[in-house]
RODO-2510 file (C-alpha; in nm, 4 decimals, decimal comma):
residues 396
     n   res          X          Y          Z
     1     x     2,4205    -6,9341     7,1831
     2     x     2,6972    -6,6946     7,2954
     3     x     2,6602    -6,3653     7,3107
     4     x     2,8640    -6,0924     7,0979
     5     x     3,0835    -5,9975     7,3896
     6     x     3,1467    -6,3389     7,5183
     7     x     3,4693    -6,3726     7,6861
     8     x     3,5077    -6,0073     7,7483
     9     x     3,5586    -5,9303     8,1099
    10     x     3,4833    -5,5922     8,2529
    11     x     3,5566    -5,4446     8,5967
    12     x     3,3034    -5,1845     8,6424
    13     x     3,4219    -4,9435     8,9319
    14     x     3,1300    -4,6845     8,8528
    15     x     2,8337    -4,5496     9,0587
    16     x     2,4693    -4,4416     9,0255
    17     x     2,3570    -4,4456     8,6755
    18     x     2,5905    -4,3228     8,4110
    19     x     2,8660    -4,5860     8,4424
    20     x     2,6476    -4,8936     8,5662
    21     x     2,3926    -4,8644     8,3044
    22     x     2,6813    -4,8583     8,0467
    23     x     2,8144    -5,1966     8,2132
    24     x     2,4704    -5,3179     8,2261
    25     x     2,4646    -5,3095     7,8493
    26     x     2,7927    -5,4735     7,8141
    27     x     2,6500    -5,7683     8,0345
    28     x     2,3631    -5,7847     7,8269
    29     x     2,5726    -5,8237     7,4844
    30     x     2,7475    -6,1201     7,6689
    31     x     3,0475    -5,9557     7,8811
    32     x     3,1424    -6,0693     8,2193
    33     x     3,0801    -5,7764     8,4572
    34     x     3,2763    -5,7671     8,7819
    35     x     3,1211    -5,4867     8,9970
    36     x     3,4120    -5,3458     9,2124
    37     x     3,2774    -5,1934     9,5420
    38     x     3,4151    -5,0071     9,8221
    39     x     3,3852    -5,2317    10,1068
    40     x     3,0974    -5,1783    10,3763
    41     x     2,9451    -4,9053    10,1699
    42     x     2,9134    -5,0088     9,7889
    43     x     2,7792    -4,8086     9,4931
    44     x     2,6041    -4,4903     9,5997
    45     x     2,3072    -4,6370     9,3758
    46     x     2,2306    -4,9016     9,6702
    47     x     2,1255    -4,5779     9,8753
    48     x     1,9204    -4,3926     9,6559
    49     x     1,5349    -4,4871     9,5581
    50     x     1,5280    -4,7517     9,8332
    51     x     1,1922    -4,9210     9,8651
    52     x     1,2288    -4,9769    10,2403
    53     x     0,9868    -5,3090    10,2411
    54     x     1,1905    -5,4727     9,9870
    55     x     1,5154    -5,3453    10,1633
    56     x     1,6639    -5,2611     9,7949
    57     x     1,7013    -4,9607     9,5742
    58     x     1,5586    -4,9272     9,2470
    59     x     1,8686    -4,7685     9,1057
    60     x     2,0581    -5,0393     9,2282
    61     x     1,8271    -5,3317     9,0731
    62     x     1,7938    -5,1540     8,7263
    63     x     2,1667    -5,0889     8,6659
    64     x     2,3416    -5,3858     8,8187
    65     x     2,1480    -5,6706     8,7554
    66     x     2,3566    -6,0037     8,6380
    67     x     2,6910    -5,8497     8,7496
    68     x     2,9115    -6,0430     9,0175
    69     x     3,0056    -5,7890     9,3394
    70     x     3,3683    -5,7635     9,4549
    71     x     3,4783    -5,5343     9,7477
    72     x     3,8072    -5,3707     9,7136
    73     x     3,9446    -5,0625     9,8743
    74     x     4,1410    -4,9291     9,5872
    75     x     4,2842    -4,6670     9,8149
    76     x     4,4961    -4,9396     9,9863
    77     x     4,8280    -5,0762     9,8707
    78     x     4,6490    -5,4209     9,9300
    79     x     4,3314    -5,3364     9,7344
    80     x     4,5478    -5,1761     9,4570
    81     x     4,7538    -5,5187     9,4343
    82     x     4,4262    -5,7384     9,4101
    83     x     4,2680    -5,4989     9,1511
    84     x     4,5511    -5,5092     8,9223
    85     x     4,5864    -5,8600     8,9461
    86     x     4,2234    -5,8611     8,8018
    87     x     4,3222    -5,6336     8,5591
    88     x     4,5698    -5,8586     8,3928
    89     x     4,2731    -6,1037     8,3179
    90     x     4,0298    -5,8506     8,1943
    91     x     3,9405    -5,6129     7,9070
    92     x     3,7614    -5,3199     8,0197
    93     x     3,7722    -5,1048     8,3339
    94     x     3,4777    -4,8773     8,3520
    95     x     3,4600    -4,5640     8,6200
    96     x     3,2708    -4,2298     8,6679
    97     x     3,4622    -4,0839     8,9285
    98     x     3,5972    -3,7422     8,9401
    99     x     3,8476    -3,6869     8,6881
   100     x     4,2103    -3,7623     8,8299
   101     x     4,0678    -3,9798     9,1155
   102     x     4,1787    -4,3397     8,9634
   103     x     4,5330    -4,1517     8,8777
   104     x     4,5728    -4,0373     9,2244
   105     x     4,5538    -4,4077     9,3273
   106     x     4,7993    -4,4883     9,0453
   107     x     4,5360    -4,6673     8,8484
   108     x     4,5058    -4,4321     8,5670
   109     x     4,5247    -4,5501     8,1943
   110     x     4,8979    -4,5499     8,1925
   111     x     4,9378    -4,7459     8,4994
   112     x     4,6556    -5,0098     8,4001
   113     x     4,8458    -5,0516     8,0482
   114     x     5,1492    -5,1279     8,2248
   115     x     5,0390    -5,4393     8,3308
   116     x     4,7755    -5,5034     8,0359
   117     x     4,8554    -5,3300     7,7024
   118     x     4,5529    -5,4374     7,5828
   119     x     4,3092    -5,2811     7,8603
   120     x     4,0121    -5,0307     7,7453
   121     x     4,0366    -4,7667     8,0224
   122     x     3,6872    -4,5882     7,9987
   123     x     3,5733    -4,3043     8,2083
   124     x     3,2659    -4,0868     8,2386
   125     x     3,2556    -3,7293     8,4000
   126     x     3,0197    -3,4558     8,4485
   127     x     3,2148    -3,1851     8,2091
   128     x     3,4898    -3,3803     8,0471
   129     x     3,8602    -3,4723     8,1650
   130     x     4,0147    -3,1598     8,0584
   131     x     3,9510    -2,7782     8,0639
   132     x     3,8932    -2,5131     8,3334
   133     x     3,5971    -2,7148     8,5160
   134     x     3,7065    -3,0562     8,4816
   135     x     3,7404    -3,1252     8,8511
   136     x     3,3772    -2,9978     8,9180
   137     x     3,1672    -3,2847     9,0166
   138     x     2,7905    -3,3480     8,9355
   139     x     2,5119    -3,5585     8,8470
   140     x     2,2154    -3,5875     8,5948
   141     x     2,0271    -3,3030     8,6584
   142     x     2,3052    -3,0736     8,6549
   143     x     2,4293    -3,2278     8,3191
   144     x     2,0855    -3,1479     8,1621
   145     x     2,1411    -2,8020     8,3093
   146     x     2,4808    -2,7414     8,1729
   147     x     2,4383    -2,8952     7,8604
   148     x     2,1089    -2,6694     7,7645
   149     x     1,8396    -2,9358     7,7456
   150     x     1,6521    -2,7911     8,0829
   151     x     1,6503    -2,4517     7,9317
   152     x     1,4411    -2,5785     7,6310
   153     x     1,1716    -2,7727     7,8233
   154     x     0,8169    -2,6250     7,8813
   155     x     0,6453    -2,3208     7,7737
   156     x     0,7263    -1,9592     7,7010
   157     x     0,6920    -1,7178     8,0031
   158     x     0,6664    -2,0383     8,2449
   159     x     0,9109    -2,1083     8,4662
   160     x     1,1759    -2,3908     8,3497
   161     x     1,0930    -2,7583     8,4505
   162     x     1,2534    -3,0893     8,4294
   163     x     1,1821    -3,4519     8,2722
   164     x     1,1220    -3,7374     8,5086
   165     x     1,4014    -3,9318     8,3727
   166     x     1,7783    -3,8998     8,4048
   167     x     1,8510    -3,7833     8,0384
   168     x     2,2401    -3,6856     8,0899
   169     x     2,2878    -4,0304     8,2658
   170     x     2,1067    -4,2307     8,0228
   171     x     2,2754    -4,0455     7,7240
   172     x     2,6197    -4,0371     7,8704
   173     x     2,5774    -4,4190     7,9270
   174     x     2,5004    -4,4621     7,5682
   175     x     2,8054    -4,2920     7,4763
   176     x     3,0203    -4,4422     7,7207
   177     x     2,9384    -4,7998     7,6013
   178     x     2,9626    -4,7086     7,2391
   179     x     3,3318    -4,5721     7,2894
   180     x     3,3921    -4,9101     7,4598
   181     x     3,2801    -5,1032     7,1912
   182     x     3,4517    -4,9100     6,9457
   183     x     3,8149    -4,9603     7,1516
   184     x     3,7096    -5,3408     7,1577
   185     x     3,6849    -5,3229     6,7718
   186     x     4,0058    -5,1323     6,7364
   187     x     4,1980    -5,3609     6,9674
   188     x     4,1027    -5,6401     6,7145
   189     x     4,3226    -5,4741     6,4698
   190     x     4,5980    -5,3222     6,6587
   191     x     4,6174    -5,5530     6,9801
   192     x     4,6440    -5,2439     7,1874
   193     x     4,3888    -5,0902     7,4326
   194     x     4,3077    -4,7376     7,4848
   195     x     4,1456    -4,4360     7,6980
   196     x     3,8059    -4,3622     7,6181
   197     x     3,6474    -4,0373     7,8078
   198     x     3,2983    -3,9336     7,7770
   199     x     3,1092    -3,6485     7,9973
   200     x     2,7720    -3,5812     8,1073
   201     x     2,8160    -3,2335     7,9251
   202     x     2,9232    -3,3771     7,5880
   203     x     2,6264    -3,6145     7,5889
   204     x     2,3841    -3,3322     7,6184
   205     x     2,5259    -3,1200     7,3463
   206     x     2,5437    -3,4142     7,1009
   207     x     2,1750    -3,5017     7,1983
   208     x     2,0975    -3,1548     7,0877
   209     x     2,2853    -3,1455     6,7673
   210     x     2,0207    -3,0071     6,5409
   211     x     1,9461    -2,7324     6,7979
   212     x     2,2902    -2,6312     6,8376
   213     x     2,3458    -2,6372     6,4630
   214     x     2,0338    -2,3826     6,4393
   215     x     2,2095    -2,1429     6,6862
   216     x     2,5509    -2,1742     6,5207
   217     x     2,4198    -2,0959     6,1748
   218     x     2,1441    -1,8533     6,2732
   219     x     2,2939    -1,6679     6,5946
   220     x     1,9091    -1,7352     6,7493
   221     x     1,8162    -1,9696     7,0141
   222     x     1,5788    -2,2864     6,9018
   223     x     1,3733    -2,1686     7,2237
   224     x     1,1313    -2,3554     7,4397
   225     x     0,9216    -2,7047     7,3415
   226     x     0,5868    -2,5292     7,3780
   227     x     0,4081    -2,8779     7,3625
   228     x     0,6133    -2,9665     7,0563
   229     x     0,9457    -2,8918     6,9224
   230     x     1,0853    -2,5443     6,8357
   231     x     1,2255    -2,6264     6,4871
   232     x     0,9523    -2,8741     6,3605
   233     x     0,6817    -2,6654     6,2095
   234     x     0,4200    -2,9476     6,1714
   235     x     0,1436    -3,1217     6,3175
   236     x     0,3764    -3,2107     6,5880
   237     x     0,3491    -3,2081     6,9660
   238     x     0,1554    -3,3181     7,2535
   239     x    -0,2425    -3,2683     7,2432
   240     x    -0,4710    -3,2712     7,5213
   241     x    -0,7768    -3,4905     7,4862
   242     x    -1,1063    -3,4985     7,6902
   243     x    -0,9380    -3,7433     7,9674
   244     x    -0,5630    -3,7470     7,8686
   245     x    -0,3240    -3,6345     7,5889
   246     x    -0,1972    -3,7570     7,2648
   247     x     0,1410    -3,7036     7,0741
   248     x     0,1443    -3,6453     6,7061
   249     x     0,4369    -3,6863     6,4864
   250     x     0,3391    -3,4950     6,1940
   251     x     0,0888    -3,5739     5,9134
   252     x     0,2748    -3,6525     5,5760
   253     x     0,0576    -3,5519     5,2888
   254     x    -0,0398    -3,9141     5,1982
   255     x    -0,2186    -3,9470     5,5317
   256     x    -0,3900    -3,6189     5,5319
   257     x    -0,7019    -3,7287     5,3900
   258     x    -0,7511    -3,9892     5,6480
   259     x    -0,6501    -3,7268     5,9287
   260     x    -0,9623    -3,5296     5,7619
   261     x    -1,1790    -3,8264     5,8016
   262     x    -1,0719    -3,9269     6,1516
   263     x    -1,1467    -3,5740     6,2940
   264     x    -1,4577    -3,5409     6,0617
   265     x    -1,3484    -3,2496     5,8864
   266     x    -1,3799    -3,3399     5,4874
   267     x    -1,3876    -2,9750     5,4048
   268     x    -0,9987    -2,9620     5,5097
   269     x    -0,9052    -3,2248     5,2516
   270     x    -0,7902    -2,9588     5,0042
   271     x    -0,6913    -2,6915     5,2690
   272     x    -0,4673    -2,4427     5,1320
   273     x    -0,2019    -2,4873     5,3973
   274     x    -0,2886    -2,7511     5,6555
   275     x    -0,2380    -3,0437     5,3867
   276     x     0,1218    -3,0014     5,3651
   277     x     0,3429    -3,2144     5,5968
   278     x     0,5841    -2,9057     5,6925
   279     x     0,4507    -2,5791     5,6986
   280     x     0,5753    -2,2383     5,8223
   281     x     0,6076    -2,1629     6,2030
   282     x     0,3025    -1,9339     6,1779
   283     x     0,0845    -2,1870     6,0265
   284     x     0,1940    -2,4485     6,2613
   285     x     0,1032    -2,2320     6,5642
   286     x    -0,2547    -2,1693     6,3864
   287     x    -0,2809    -2,5487     6,3319
   288     x    -0,2016    -2,6302     6,6790
   289     x    -0,4681    -2,3979     6,8066
   290     x    -0,7245    -2,5899     6,5681
   291     x    -0,6109    -2,9219     6,6978
   292     x    -0,6036    -2,8472     7,0433
   293     x    -0,9481    -2,7628     6,9911
   294     x    -1,0500    -3,0615     6,8008
   295     x    -0,8884    -3,3166     7,0218
   296     x    -1,0321    -3,1819     7,3290
   297     x    -1,3825    -3,3081     7,2288
   298     x    -1,3068    -3,6771     7,2918
   299     x    -1,1333    -3,9271     7,4769
   300     x    -0,7889    -4,0667     7,4482
   301     x    -0,9193    -4,3978     7,3820
   302     x    -1,1570    -4,2527     7,1071
   303     x    -0,8885    -4,0754     6,9321
   304     x    -0,6773    -4,3800     6,9435
   305     x    -0,9454    -4,5865     6,7625
   306     x    -0,9863    -4,3229     6,4933
   307     x    -0,6314    -4,2258     6,4248
   308     x    -0,5529    -4,6331     6,4135
   309     x    -0,8089    -4,6731     6,1569
   310     x    -0,6331    -4,4002     5,9470
   311     x    -0,2947    -4,5144     6,0195
   312     x    -0,1778    -4,1836     6,1699
   313     x     0,1569    -4,1226     6,3246
   314     x     0,0470    -4,0727     6,6913
   315     x     0,0509    -4,2405     7,0387
   316     x    -0,1455    -4,1688     7,3536
   317     x     0,0610    -4,0037     7,6362
   318     x     0,1022    -4,3322     7,8513
   319     x     0,2262    -4,3609     8,2082
   320     x     0,4513    -4,6352     8,3045
   321     x     0,1557    -4,8793     8,4157
   322     x     0,0040    -4,8435     8,0551
   323     x     0,3274    -4,9216     7,8757
   324     x     0,3878    -5,2478     8,1046
   325     x     0,0176    -5,3289     8,0366
   326     x     0,0915    -5,3190     7,6478
   327     x     0,1483    -5,6672     7,4798
   328     x     0,3978    -5,4952     7,2481
   329     x     0,6430    -5,4059     7,5376
   330     x     0,6712    -5,7646     7,5869
   331     x     0,6669    -5,8993     7,2385
   332     x     1,0311    -5,7782     7,1918
   333     x     1,1780    -5,8278     7,5386
   334     x     1,1648    -5,4756     7,6342
   335     x     0,9843    -5,5597     7,9338
   336     x     1,0223    -5,9375     8,0759
   337     x     0,8382    -6,1271     8,3670
   338     x     1,1121    -6,3512     8,5450
   339     x     1,1460    -6,5344     8,8507
   340     x     1,3601    -6,3405     9,1011
   341     x     1,4864    -6,5375     9,4046
   342     x     1,4068    -6,2357     9,6473
   343     x     1,0687    -6,0790     9,4685
   344     x     0,8991    -6,3767     9,3063
   345     x     0,7464    -6,3441     8,9682
   346     x     0,7762    -5,9875     8,8615
   347     x     0,8314    -5,7753     8,5545
   348     x     1,1693    -5,5993     8,4631
   349     x     1,3403    -5,4175     8,2114
   350     x     1,4903    -5,5952     7,9312
   351     x     1,7385    -5,5494     7,6543
   352     x     1,6236    -5,3130     7,4076
   353     x     1,8646    -5,4591     7,1624
   354     x     1,7969    -5,7772     6,9570
   355     x     2,0899    -5,9819     6,7509
   356     x     1,9876    -6,2969     6,5435
   357     x     2,3234    -6,4937     6,5810
   358     x     2,4620    -6,3484     6,9082
   359     x     2,1306    -6,3260     7,0910
   360     x     2,1299    -6,0435     7,4026
   361     x     2,0300    -6,1280     7,7649
   362     x     1,9009    -5,9592     8,0684
   363     x     2,0319    -6,0283     8,4170
   364     x     1,7577    -6,1157     8,7039
   365     x     1,9662    -6,0584     9,0233
   366     x     2,1640    -5,7560     9,1563
   367     x     2,4297    -5,9235     9,3882
   368     x     2,4670    -5,8817     9,7740
   369     x     2,7430    -5,6383     9,8385
   370     x     3,0972    -5,8178     9,8192
   371     x     2,9470    -6,1719     9,7953
   372     x     3,1693    -6,2905     9,4934
   373     x     3,5170    -6,1353     9,6354
   374     x     3,6766    -6,4522     9,7377
   375     x     3,5833    -6,6616     9,4429
   376     x     3,6699    -6,3832     9,1510
   377     x     4,0143    -6,3409     9,3516
   378     x     4,0654    -6,7184     9,3160
   379     x     3,9807    -6,7277     8,9660
   380     x     4,2385    -6,4324     8,9200
   381     x     4,5053    -6,6791     9,0494
   382     x     4,4981    -6,6189     9,4299
   383     x     4,5634    -6,9066     9,6674
   384     x     4,2822    -6,9388     9,9359
   385     x     4,5303    -6,8780    10,2271
   386     x     4,6552    -6,5489    10,0527
   387     x     4,2921    -6,4084    10,0488
   388     x     4,3097    -6,3732    10,4598
   389     x     4,6646    -6,2062    10,4125
   390     x     4,4912    -5,9550    10,1668
   391     x     4,2142    -5,8962    10,3986
   392     x     4,4209    -5,8271    10,6978
   393     x     4,6224    -5,5868    10,4922
   394     x     4,2972    -5,4027    10,3975
   395     x     4,2050    -5,5214    10,0677
   396     x     3,8432    -5,5224    10,1853
***
């Protein structure tokens, strides 16, 4: 069965994570994605997080599986000419360069729209395409810092810290693909493409809409997470156990009696304050102190059995190997076992979206640098003898 984006061709000029992961999702939704890379160097993602014994980067493998790789030097006349030939038969051009870079190469939205009025020109940046700091360069961690995320991580009176995930890149990626999908939908009505812009900063602000709204309405900062969430006053947060930790997502009133059975506190069933889903900040602090003491007395597995029996809203705090050992991760295709031509039988991250009529897919292999250049250009209309002339002129 065809994917939802079957027949859509994407030219992915982007690098590292924000752009490449957006293009990877478009591939998983059925689009053909052609990765355009700088000759001899390629995407910066090829050179970060390299596993030496395998000769490849985990960033590259994670964000570029299933794409075709074409090398073109867009700074040269020949490279630009070949690229515009591809634009004529494509639907989306996706990038995350410093704002103005493509315009400087005469490959901005207006330039591409002249050769293909239906093109969707989508760009991700650090701080947005306009404004006093638009030309500043940055990547994930500075996006998290600039958007206010890092300031809220951790405990009061302790140094700020980070999370072990590229939050700003991943959020920017989601926004980028959403903008592209909306532009494709609008084109069905108007026949016209358009420019789409997202940024790391914009994504981080959007991701914290409740926390920012709290500040705008009260003039007070939401504050640090302190093991939970500064605005969620409930049995909500991470609690140490005897050998690990649990995360609790609150205990609604209809589950409170079961919670009391699980923690062997029957006298708390009619507790005057704890038996409510949401409580005051002060009561939440008191509740947290009591439950830290309770949960610390048993192992994570023991608590998982007790809380599961009472249908509580919880999860053990799991590491990647524990998630990868869980059948639930495979049942929905979130992790898949594949036969890889280089790595053999191996698990990979699948597609997190399921669709009944237009199934999603996942790429297996990330291509070698430039391995599809000639074939893609021939498919675009070049004759084989013209390719050598392009090469001699510095196209790649």
